[in-house]
GUGUKOL-466036 format. One record per residue (C-alpha): residue number from 1; residue in three letters; x negated, y negated, z. Coordinates in steps of 0.5 Angstrom, whole numbers, padded with zeros to 4 digits, m for minus. Layout:
# residues N
+-----+------+-------+-------+-------+
|  nr | rest |    c1 |    c2 |    c3 |
+-----+------+-------+-------+-------+
| NUM |  Ala |     X |     Y |     Z |
...
+-----+------+-------+-------+-------+
This chain:
# residues 411
+-----+------+-------+-------+-------+
|  nr | rest |    c1 |    c2 |    c3 |
+-----+------+-------+-------+-------+
|   1 |  Unk | m0182 | m0141 |  0177 |
|   2 |  Unk | m0182 | m0137 |  0184 |
|   3 |  Unk | m0183 | m0130 |  0184 |
|   4 |  Unk | m0181 | m0124 |  0189 |
|   5 |  Unk | m0187 | m0119 |  0191 |
|   6 |  Unk | m0186 | m0112 |  0195 |
|   7 |  Unk | m0190 | m0112 |  0201 |
|   8 |  Unk | m0191 | m0107 |  0207 |
|   9 |  Unk | m0187 | m0111 |  0212 |
|  10 |  Unk | m0182 | m0113 |  0207 |
|  11 |  Unk | m0180 | m0118 |  0201 |
|  12 |  Unk | m0184 | m0124 |  0200 |
|  13 |  Unk | m0182 | m0130 |  0196 |
|  14 |  Unk | m0187 | m0134 |  0193 |
|  15 |  Unk | m0188 | m0141 |  0189 |
|  16 |  Unk | m0193 | m0146 |  0187 |
|  17 |  Unk | m0191 | m0153 |  0188 |
|  18 |  Unk | m0196 | m0156 |  0183 |
|  19 |  Unk | m0200 | m0163 |  0184 |
|  20 |  Unk | m0206 | m0159 |  0187 |
|  21 |  Unk | m0201 | m0156 |  0193 |
|  22 |  Unk | m0203 | m0149 |  0196 |
|  23 |  Unk | m0199 | m0143 |  0194 |
|  24 |  Unk | m0193 | m0143 |  0199 |
|  25 |  Unk | m0189 | m0136 |  0201 |
|  26 |  Unk | m0184 | m0133 |  0206 |
|  27 |  Unk | m0183 | m0126 |  0207 |
|  28 |  Unk | m0177 | m0123 |  0209 |
|  29 |  Unk | m0174 | m0116 |  0211 |
|  30 |  Unk | m0170 | m0115 |  0205 |
|  31 |  Unk | m0170 | m0116 |  0197 |
|  32 |  Unk | m0164 | m0119 |  0196 |
|  33 |  Unk | m0166 | m0124 |  0202 |
|  34 |  Unk | m0172 | m0126 |  0198 |
|  35 |  Unk | m0169 | m0126 |  0191 |
|  36 |  Unk | m0164 | m0131 |  0194 |
|  37 |  Unk | m0169 | m0135 |  0197 |
|  38 |  Unk | m0172 | m0135 |  0190 |
|  39 |  Unk | m0166 | m0138 |  0187 |
|  40 |  Unk | m0166 | m0143 |  0192 |
|  41 |  Unk | m0173 | m0145 |  0190 |
|  42 |  Unk | m0172 | m0145 |  0182 |
|  43 |  Unk | m0166 | m0150 |  0184 |
|  44 |  Unk | m0171 | m0154 |  0187 |
|  45 |  Unk | m0176 | m0154 |  0181 |
|  46 |  Unk | m0181 | m0151 |  0186 |
|  47 |  Unk | m0181 | m0157 |  0190 |
|  48 |  Unk | m0179 | m0155 |  0197 |
|  49 |  Unk | m0183 | m0153 |  0203 |
|  50 |  Unk | m0183 | m0147 |  0207 |
|  51 |  Unk | m0179 | m0150 |  0213 |
|  52 |  Unk | m0174 | m0153 |  0209 |
|  53 |  Unk | m0173 | m0146 |  0205 |
|  54 |  Unk | m0173 | m0142 |  0212 |
|  55 |  Unk | m0167 | m0147 |  0214 |
|  56 |  Unk | m0163 | m0146 |  0208 |
|  57 |  Unk | m0163 | m0139 |  0207 |
|  58 |  Unk | m0163 | m0137 |  0215 |
|  59 |  Unk | m0159 | m0143 |  0218 |
|  60 |  Unk | m0164 | m0144 |  0223 |
|  61 |  Unk | m0170 | m0148 |  0224 |
|  62 |  Unk | m0177 | m0145 |  0222 |
|  63 |  Unk | m0181 | m0141 |  0228 |
|  64 |  Unk | m0187 | m0145 |  0230 |
|  65 |  Unk | m0192 | m0141 |  0233 |
|  66 |  Unk | m0200 | m0143 |  0235 |
|  67 |  Unk | m0205 | m0138 |  0237 |
|  68 |  Unk | m0207 | m0139 |  0244 |
|  69 |  Unk | m0214 | m0140 |  0243 |
|  70 |  Unk | m0214 | m0145 |  0237 |
|  71 |  Unk | m0214 | m0151 |  0241 |
|  72 |  Unk | m0208 | m0156 |  0241 |
|  73 |  Unk | m0203 | m0156 |  0235 |
|  74 |  Unk | m0202 | m0162 |  0231 |
|  75 |  Unk | m0195 | m0163 |  0235 |
|  76 |  Unk | m0199 | m0163 |  0242 |
|  77 |  Unk | m0204 | m0167 |  0240 |
|  78 |  Unk | m0199 | m0172 |  0237 |
|  79 |  Unk | m0195 | m0172 |  0244 |
|  80 |  Unk | m0202 | m0173 |  0247 |
|  81 |  Unk | m0204 | m0179 |  0243 |
|  82 |  Unk | m0197 | m0183 |  0244 |
|  83 |  Unk | m0197 | m0182 |  0251 |
|  84 |  Unk | m0204 | m0185 |  0252 |
|  85 |  Unk | m0202 | m0191 |  0247 |
|  86 |  Unk | m0196 | m0192 |  0251 |
|  87 |  Unk | m0199 | m0192 |  0258 |
|  88 |  Unk | m0205 | m0197 |  0255 |
|  89 |  Unk | m0200 | m0202 |  0253 |
|  90 |  Unk | m0202 | m0201 |  0245 |
|  91 |  Unk | m0195 | m0199 |  0244 |
|  92 |  Unk | m0188 | m0200 |  0247 |
|  93 |  Unk | m0182 | m0195 |  0249 |
|  94 |  Unk | m0179 | m0197 |  0242 |
|  95 |  Unk | m0184 | m0195 |  0238 |
|  96 |  Unk | m0186 | m0189 |  0242 |
|  97 |  Unk | m0179 | m0186 |  0241 |
|  98 |  Unk | m0179 | m0188 |  0234 |
|  99 |  Unk | m0186 | m0185 |  0232 |
| 100 |  Unk | m0184 | m0179 |  0237 |
| 101 |  Unk | m0177 | m0178 |  0232 |
| 102 |  Unk | m0181 | m0179 |  0226 |
| 103 |  Unk | m0186 | m0173 |  0228 |
| 104 |  Unk | m0181 | m0168 |  0231 |
| 105 |  Unk | m0176 | m0169 |  0226 |
| 106 |  Unk | m0180 | m0169 |  0219 |
| 107 |  Unk | m0188 | m0168 |  0220 |
| 108 |  Unk | m0188 | m0162 |  0226 |
| 109 |  Unk | m0184 | m0158 |  0221 |
| 110 |  Unk | m0189 | m0158 |  0216 |
| 111 |  Unk | m0196 | m0158 |  0219 |
| 112 |  Unk | m0194 | m0159 |  0226 |
| 113 |  Unk | m0195 | m0152 |  0229 |
| 114 |  Unk | m0202 | m0151 |  0226 |
| 115 |  Unk | m0208 | m0152 |  0230 |
| 116 |  Unk | m0211 | m0159 |  0230 |
| 117 |  Unk | m0217 | m0157 |  0226 |
| 118 |  Unk | m0213 | m0153 |  0221 |
| 119 |  Unk | m0210 | m0159 |  0218 |
| 120 |  Unk | m0212 | m0161 |  0211 |
| 121 |  Unk | m0211 | m0166 |  0206 |
| 122 |  Unk | m0207 | m0161 |  0202 |
| 123 |  Unk | m0202 | m0161 |  0208 |
| 124 |  Unk | m0201 | m0169 |  0209 |
| 125 |  Unk | m0201 | m0169 |  0201 |
| 126 |  Unk | m0195 | m0164 |  0202 |
| 127 |  Unk | m0192 | m0168 |  0207 |
| 128 |  Unk | m0192 | m0175 |  0202 |
| 129 |  Unk | m0189 | m0171 |  0197 |
| 130 |  Unk | m0184 | m0168 |  0201 |
| 131 |  Unk | m0182 | m0175 |  0204 |
| 132 |  Unk | m0182 | m0178 |  0197 |
| 133 |  Unk | m0179 | m0173 |  0192 |
| 134 |  Unk | m0174 | m0169 |  0197 |
| 135 |  Unk | m0172 | m0174 |  0202 |
| 136 |  Unk | m0172 | m0180 |  0197 |
| 137 |  Unk | m0176 | m0184 |  0201 |
| 138 |  Unk | m0178 | m0192 |  0199 |
| 139 |  Unk | m0186 | m0193 |  0199 |
| 140 |  Unk | m0185 | m0197 |  0205 |
| 141 |  Unk | m0182 | m0191 |  0209 |
| 142 |  Unk | m0187 | m0186 |  0207 |
| 143 |  Unk | m0193 | m0191 |  0209 |
| 144 |  Unk | m0190 | m0191 |  0216 |
| 145 |  Unk | m0190 | m0184 |  0216 |
| 146 |  Unk | m0197 | m0183 |  0214 |
| 147 |  Unk | m0199 | m0189 |  0218 |
| 148 |  Unk | m0197 | m0185 |  0224 |
| 149 |  Unk | m0200 | m0178 |  0222 |
| 150 |  Unk | m0206 | m0182 |  0220 |
| 151 |  Unk | m0207 | m0185 |  0227 |
| 152 |  Unk | m0206 | m0179 |  0231 |
| 153 |  Unk | m0211 | m0176 |  0227 |
| 154 |  Unk | m0216 | m0181 |  0227 |
| 155 |  Unk | m0215 | m0181 |  0235 |
| 156 |  Unk | m0218 | m0174 |  0234 |
| 157 |  Unk | m0224 | m0176 |  0231 |
| 158 |  Unk | m0226 | m0180 |  0237 |
| 159 |  Unk | m0224 | m0176 |  0243 |
| 160 |  Unk | m0230 | m0173 |  0246 |
| 161 |  Unk | m0226 | m0166 |  0247 |
| 162 |  Unk | m0223 | m0165 |  0240 |
| 163 |  Unk | m0229 | m0168 |  0236 |
| 164 |  Unk | m0225 | m0167 |  0230 |
| 165 |  Unk | m0231 | m0168 |  0224 |
| 166 |  Unk | m0227 | m0172 |  0219 |
| 167 |  Unk | m0220 | m0175 |  0218 |
| 168 |  Unk | m0216 | m0171 |  0213 |
| 169 |  Unk | m0212 | m0177 |  0212 |
| 170 |  Unk | m0217 | m0181 |  0209 |
| 171 |  Unk | m0218 | m0176 |  0203 |
| 172 |  Unk | m0211 | m0175 |  0201 |
| 173 |  Unk | m0212 | m0181 |  0196 |
| 174 |  Unk | m0206 | m0184 |  0199 |
| 175 |  Unk | m0205 | m0192 |  0198 |
| 176 |  Unk | m0201 | m0195 |  0203 |
| 177 |  Unk | m0195 | m0199 |  0200 |
| 178 |  Unk | m0197 | m0207 |  0200 |
| 179 |  Unk | m0194 | m0210 |  0194 |
| 180 |  Unk | m0189 | m0206 |  0190 |
| 181 |  Unk | m0183 | m0210 |  0188 |
| 182 |  Unk | m0181 | m0204 |  0183 |
| 183 |  Unk | m0181 | m0200 |  0189 |
| 184 |  Unk | m0177 | m0203 |  0193 |
| 185 |  Unk | m0183 | m0206 |  0197 |
| 186 |  Unk | m0183 | m0214 |  0199 |
| 187 |  Unk | m0188 | m0218 |  0195 |
| 188 |  Unk | m0193 | m0221 |  0199 |
| 189 |  Unk | m0190 | m0228 |  0197 |
| 190 |  Unk | m0184 | m0226 |  0200 |
| 191 |  Unk | m0187 | m0225 |  0207 |
| 192 |  Unk | m0188 | m0232 |  0207 |
| 193 |  Unk | m0186 | m0239 |  0206 |
| 194 |  Unk | m0189 | m0245 |  0203 |
| 195 |  Unk | m0187 | m0251 |  0208 |
| 196 |  Unk | m0182 | m0254 |  0203 |
| 197 |  Unk | m0179 | m0247 |  0202 |
| 198 |  Unk | m0178 | m0247 |  0210 |
| 199 |  Unk | m0175 | m0254 |  0211 |
| 200 |  Unk | m0169 | m0251 |  0206 |
| 201 |  Unk | m0168 | m0246 |  0211 |
| 202 |  Unk | m0169 | m0250 |  0217 |
| 203 |  Unk | m0165 | m0256 |  0214 |
| 204 |  Unk | m0159 | m0252 |  0213 |
| 205 |  Unk | m0159 | m0248 |  0220 |
| 206 |  Unk | m0154 | m0250 |  0225 |
| 207 |  Unk | m0156 | m0255 |  0230 |
| 208 |  Unk | m0156 | m0250 |  0236 |
| 209 |  Unk | m0161 | m0245 |  0232 |
| 210 |  Unk | m0166 | m0251 |  0230 |
| 211 |  Unk | m0170 | m0251 |  0236 |
| 212 |  Unk | m0172 | m0244 |  0236 |
| 213 |  Unk | m0173 | m0243 |  0228 |
| 214 |  Unk | m0178 | m0250 |  0229 |
| 215 |  Unk | m0181 | m0247 |  0236 |
| 216 |  Unk | m0183 | m0240 |  0231 |
| 217 |  Unk | m0186 | m0244 |  0226 |
| 218 |  Unk | m0190 | m0249 |  0230 |
| 219 |  Unk | m0193 | m0243 |  0235 |
| 220 |  Unk | m0193 | m0237 |  0230 |
| 221 |  Unk | m0190 | m0233 |  0236 |
| 222 |  Unk | m0185 | m0227 |  0235 |
| 223 |  Unk | m0178 | m0228 |  0236 |
| 224 |  Unk | m0178 | m0222 |  0242 |
| 225 |  Unk | m0183 | m0227 |  0245 |
| 226 |  Unk | m0179 | m0233 |  0244 |
| 227 |  Unk | m0173 | m0231 |  0247 |
| 228 |  Unk | m0176 | m0229 |  0253 |
| 229 |  Unk | m0179 | m0235 |  0255 |
| 230 |  Unk | m0177 | m0238 |  0262 |
| 231 |  Unk | m0177 | m0245 |  0264 |
| 232 |  Unk | m0183 | m0244 |  0269 |
| 233 |  Unk | m0187 | m0242 |  0262 |
| 234 |  Unk | m0186 | m0249 |  0260 |
| 235 |  Unk | m0191 | m0254 |  0262 |
| 236 |  Unk | m0188 | m0261 |  0259 |
| 237 |  Unk | m0194 | m0265 |  0262 |
| 238 |  Unk | m0199 | m0262 |  0259 |
| 239 |  Unk | m0195 | m0260 |  0253 |
| 240 |  Unk | m0197 | m0252 |  0254 |
| 241 |  Unk | m0192 | m0245 |  0253 |
| 242 |  Unk | m0194 | m0239 |  0257 |
| 243 |  Unk | m0192 | m0233 |  0253 |
| 244 |  Unk | m0192 | m0228 |  0259 |
| 245 |  Unk | m0187 | m0223 |  0257 |
| 246 |  Unk | m0183 | m0220 |  0251 |
| 247 |  Unk | m0176 | m0216 |  0250 |
| 248 |  Unk | m0177 | m0209 |  0248 |
| 249 |  Unk | m0172 | m0204 |  0245 |
| 250 |  Unk | m0171 | m0198 |  0249 |
| 251 |  Unk | m0168 | m0195 |  0243 |
| 252 |  Unk | m0163 | m0192 |  0247 |
| 253 |  Unk | m0156 | m0195 |  0245 |
| 254 |  Unk | m0159 | m0201 |  0243 |
| 255 |  Unk | m0161 | m0203 |  0250 |
| 256 |  Unk | m0167 | m0208 |  0251 |
| 257 |  Unk | m0171 | m0209 |  0257 |
| 258 |  Unk | m0177 | m0214 |  0258 |
| 259 |  Unk | m0184 | m0212 |  0258 |
| 260 |  Unk | m0191 | m0215 |  0257 |
| 261 |  Unk | m0192 | m0218 |  0250 |
| 262 |  Unk | m0195 | m0214 |  0245 |
| 263 |  Unk | m0203 | m0212 |  0246 |
| 264 |  Unk | m0201 | m0213 |  0254 |
| 265 |  Unk | m0204 | m0220 |  0254 |
| 266 |  Unk | m0201 | m0227 |  0256 |
| 267 |  Unk | m0203 | m0233 |  0252 |
| 268 |  Unk | m0202 | m0240 |  0253 |
| 269 |  Unk | m0201 | m0244 |  0246 |
| 270 |  Unk | m0201 | m0252 |  0246 |
| 271 |  Unk | m0195 | m0255 |  0243 |
| 272 |  Unk | m0194 | m0262 |  0239 |
| 273 |  Unk | m0191 | m0268 |  0243 |
| 274 |  Unk | m0185 | m0267 |  0238 |
| 275 |  Unk | m0184 | m0260 |  0240 |
| 276 |  Unk | m0185 | m0262 |  0247 |
| 277 |  Unk | m0180 | m0267 |  0247 |
| 278 |  Unk | m0175 | m0262 |  0244 |
| 279 |  Unk | m0176 | m0257 |  0249 |
| 280 |  Unk | m0176 | m0262 |  0255 |
| 281 |  Unk | m0168 | m0263 |  0252 |
| 282 |  Unk | m0167 | m0256 |  0252 |
| 283 |  Unk | m0169 | m0254 |  0259 |
| 284 |  Unk | m0166 | m0261 |  0262 |
| 285 |  Unk | m0164 | m0259 |  0269 |
| 286 |  Unk | m0165 | m0252 |  0269 |
| 287 |  Unk | m0168 | m0248 |  0274 |
| 288 |  Unk | m0175 | m0244 |  0273 |
| 289 |  Unk | m0172 | m0237 |  0272 |
| 290 |  Unk | m0167 | m0240 |  0266 |
| 291 |  Unk | m0168 | m0239 |  0259 |
| 292 |  Unk | m0171 | m0244 |  0255 |
| 293 |  Unk | m0167 | m0241 |  0249 |
| 294 |  Unk | m0160 | m0240 |  0251 |
| 295 |  Unk | m0154 | m0236 |  0247 |
| 296 |  Unk | m0148 | m0240 |  0246 |
| 297 |  Unk | m0145 | m0237 |  0253 |
| 298 |  Unk | m0151 | m0238 |  0257 |
| 299 |  Unk | m0155 | m0231 |  0256 |
| 300 |  Unk | m0161 | m0230 |  0253 |
| 301 |  Unk | m0162 | m0230 |  0245 |
| 302 |  Unk | m0160 | m0223 |  0242 |
| 303 |  Unk | m0164 | m0222 |  0236 |
| 304 |  Unk | m0159 | m0219 |  0232 |
| 305 |  Unk | m0154 | m0224 |  0233 |
| 306 |  Unk | m0158 | m0230 |  0232 |
| 307 |  Unk | m0160 | m0226 |  0225 |
| 308 |  Unk | m0153 | m0225 |  0223 |
| 309 |  Unk | m0150 | m0231 |  0225 |
| 310 |  Unk | m0156 | m0237 |  0225 |
| 311 |  Unk | m0162 | m0235 |  0221 |
| 312 |  Unk | m0158 | m0231 |  0215 |
| 313 |  Unk | m0153 | m0236 |  0214 |
| 314 |  Unk | m0158 | m0241 |  0213 |
| 315 |  Unk | m0162 | m0237 |  0208 |
| 316 |  Unk | m0156 | m0236 |  0204 |
| 317 |  Unk | m0154 | m0243 |  0204 |
| 318 |  Unk | m0161 | m0245 |  0202 |
| 319 |  Unk | m0162 | m0240 |  0196 |
| 320 |  Unk | m0155 | m0242 |  0193 |
| 321 |  Unk | m0155 | m0246 |  0187 |
| 322 |  Unk | m0148 | m0248 |  0186 |
| 323 |  Unk | m0149 | m0248 |  0178 |
| 324 |  Unk | m0152 | m0241 |  0178 |
| 325 |  Unk | m0148 | m0238 |  0183 |
| 326 |  Unk | m0152 | m0230 |  0185 |
| 327 |  Unk | m0148 | m0224 |  0184 |
| 328 |  Unk | m0147 | m0222 |  0191 |
| 329 |  Unk | m0148 | m0225 |  0198 |
| 330 |  Unk | m0154 | m0221 |  0198 |
| 331 |  Unk | m0158 | m0224 |  0193 |
| 332 |  Unk | m0161 | m0230 |  0191 |
| 333 |  Unk | m0159 | m0235 |  0185 |
| 334 |  Unk | m0162 | m0233 |  0179 |
| 335 |  Unk | m0165 | m0239 |  0176 |
| 336 |  Unk | m0171 | m0244 |  0178 |
| 337 |  Unk | m0167 | m0250 |  0180 |
| 338 |  Unk | m0171 | m0255 |  0184 |
| 339 |  Unk | m0169 | m0255 |  0192 |
| 340 |  Unk | m0167 | m0248 |  0191 |
| 341 |  Unk | m0170 | m0242 |  0195 |
| 342 |  Unk | m0171 | m0237 |  0191 |
| 343 |  Unk | m0173 | m0231 |  0196 |
| 344 |  Unk | m0169 | m0228 |  0202 |
| 345 |  Unk | m0174 | m0228 |  0208 |
| 346 |  Unk | m0173 | m0225 |  0215 |
| 347 |  Unk | m0174 | m0228 |  0221 |
| 348 |  Unk | m0181 | m0225 |  0222 |
| 349 |  Unk | m0183 | m0228 |  0215 |
| 350 |  Unk | m0184 | m0235 |  0220 |
| 351 |  Unk | m0190 | m0232 |  0223 |
| 352 |  Unk | m0193 | m0230 |  0217 |
| 353 |  Unk | m0192 | m0237 |  0214 |
| 354 |  Unk | m0195 | m0240 |  0221 |
| 355 |  Unk | m0201 | m0236 |  0219 |
| 356 |  Unk | m0202 | m0238 |  0213 |
| 357 |  Unk | m0200 | m0245 |  0214 |
| 358 |  Unk | m0206 | m0245 |  0219 |
| 359 |  Unk | m0211 | m0242 |  0215 |
| 360 |  Unk | m0210 | m0246 |  0209 |
| 361 |  Unk | m0211 | m0252 |  0214 |
| 362 |  Unk | m0218 | m0249 |  0216 |
| 363 |  Unk | m0216 | m0245 |  0222 |
| 364 |  Unk | m0221 | m0239 |  0223 |
| 365 |  Unk | m0218 | m0232 |  0222 |
| 366 |  Unk | m0221 | m0231 |  0230 |
| 367 |  Unk | m0217 | m0238 |  0232 |
| 368 |  Unk | m0211 | m0235 |  0228 |
| 369 |  Unk | m0211 | m0228 |  0231 |
| 370 |  Unk | m0211 | m0231 |  0238 |
| 371 |  Unk | m0205 | m0236 |  0236 |
| 372 |  Unk | m0201 | m0229 |  0235 |
| 373 |  Unk | m0204 | m0225 |  0240 |
| 374 |  Unk | m0208 | m0221 |  0237 |
| 375 |  Unk | m0215 | m0218 |  0240 |
| 376 |  Unk | m0218 | m0217 |  0233 |
| 377 |  Unk | m0218 | m0221 |  0227 |
| 378 |  Unk | m0217 | m0214 |  0223 |
| 379 |  Unk | m0209 | m0216 |  0222 |
| 380 |  Unk | m0211 | m0223 |  0219 |
| 381 |  Unk | m0216 | m0220 |  0215 |
| 382 |  Unk | m0212 | m0215 |  0212 |
| 383 |  Unk | m0206 | m0218 |  0211 |
| 384 |  Unk | m0207 | m0225 |  0208 |
| 385 |  Unk | m0212 | m0224 |  0203 |
| 386 |  Unk | m0207 | m0229 |  0199 |
| 387 |  Unk | m0210 | m0235 |  0203 |
| 388 |  Unk | m0217 | m0232 |  0202 |
| 389 |  Unk | m0216 | m0232 |  0195 |
| 390 |  Unk | m0214 | m0240 |  0195 |
| 391 |  Unk | m0220 | m0241 |  0199 |
| 392 |  Unk | m0225 | m0238 |  0194 |
| 393 |  Unk | m0222 | m0243 |  0189 |
| 394 |  Unk | m0223 | m0249 |  0193 |
| 395 |  Unk | m0229 | m0247 |  0195 |
| 396 |  Unk | m0231 | m0246 |  0187 |
| 397 |  Unk | m0228 | m0253 |  0186 |
| 398 |  Unk | m0232 | m0256 |  0192 |
| 399 |  Unk | m0239 | m0253 |  0189 |
| 400 |  Unk | m0237 | m0256 |  0183 |
| 401 |  Unk | m0236 | m0263 |  0186 |
| 402 |  Unk | m0243 | m0262 |  0190 |
| 403 |  Unk | m0247 | m0260 |  0183 |
| 404 |  Unk | m0243 | m0264 |  0178 |
| 405 |  Unk | m0249 | m0266 |  0174 |
| 406 |  Unk | m0252 | m0259 |  0172 |
| 407 |  Unk | m0252 | m0256 |  0166 |
| 408 |  Unk | m0254 | m0249 |  0162 |
| 409 |  Unk | m0261 | m0250 |  0160 |
| 410 |  Unk | m0262 | m0250 |  0153 |
| 411 |  Unk | m0266 | m0245 |  0148 |
+-----+------+-------+-------+-------+
């Protein structure tokens, strides 16, 4: 329940959101305005932020002021961090625009005006509750917003000019969404396919789509890298492909441009003779600057077109059982019949599949990270725990085979 307090400079609407969050308040010039604001808070069950209440009452954004001597605000520091990461190539223009939009539209109205050193775990917890309870975001979306805030604050702990003593995002107790089928998050096993599952999709793809799908599966390349390959990037005699560029979204009108691969580094991949033979046929008598993978009309492959017109129909065909048809085209057949795919993977899942297959067959985390174009093994270590679990099981079987004659000592 909210309440109204008489102050020297007006009337204050006060409420407690609960959940360990600090008390919130707004001061108004007149008592009727404060009472009206109280009614809005009560209607929201006290689950409303100060900027949102101000906007509901006045129709204007919450005014942001920063003390001149307080150092950079969170919003100012975030803009500087994103600009640095864009300049260094750690993020592309599409990511830069997406992160900026997330910060400006959602994060900054809550605590963007605060001096960086004044941002506390309570403020970040308030943001999380706002995203989850007031905006109704799924766990995966909340995690994306939290990750941007974490990145911005972590950069402040490493910067010699800021020297933030700790990252308050680490003290919220927030658990990033990794597997939550009930909450709408993709299950780990849906991110990749067993070889037999991949073959179900591949066999049902149109012939003009199979070379690109096969290339993704045999190299682990990102699709925006594969579709940016030119004939000059292919060395048929050496069976080598060099990934030098990738398509990047500008987030404006859906336009794309060519840029450096993620992490700003090119890499060479040795491919199998069979895949090399497929690429030889594709390249034929094309010029060095022609695309390796071309759209039906000869231009570069556009991801959305390929996904909707080639990949998705193949997945739907693989996940359709004539005896147990799904309730809608967006679902899989509700059976466990053999030869039917029981998941709806996206194209990026091929990259996860490649990683899983390589780790399963003994390639080291470092080797796989280099294949994927990562500068460290951090992502492989973090994401592919299911492979490590299988390795541990294999190790246990292996040691049992090495020492089969040992028995527990008696008495």
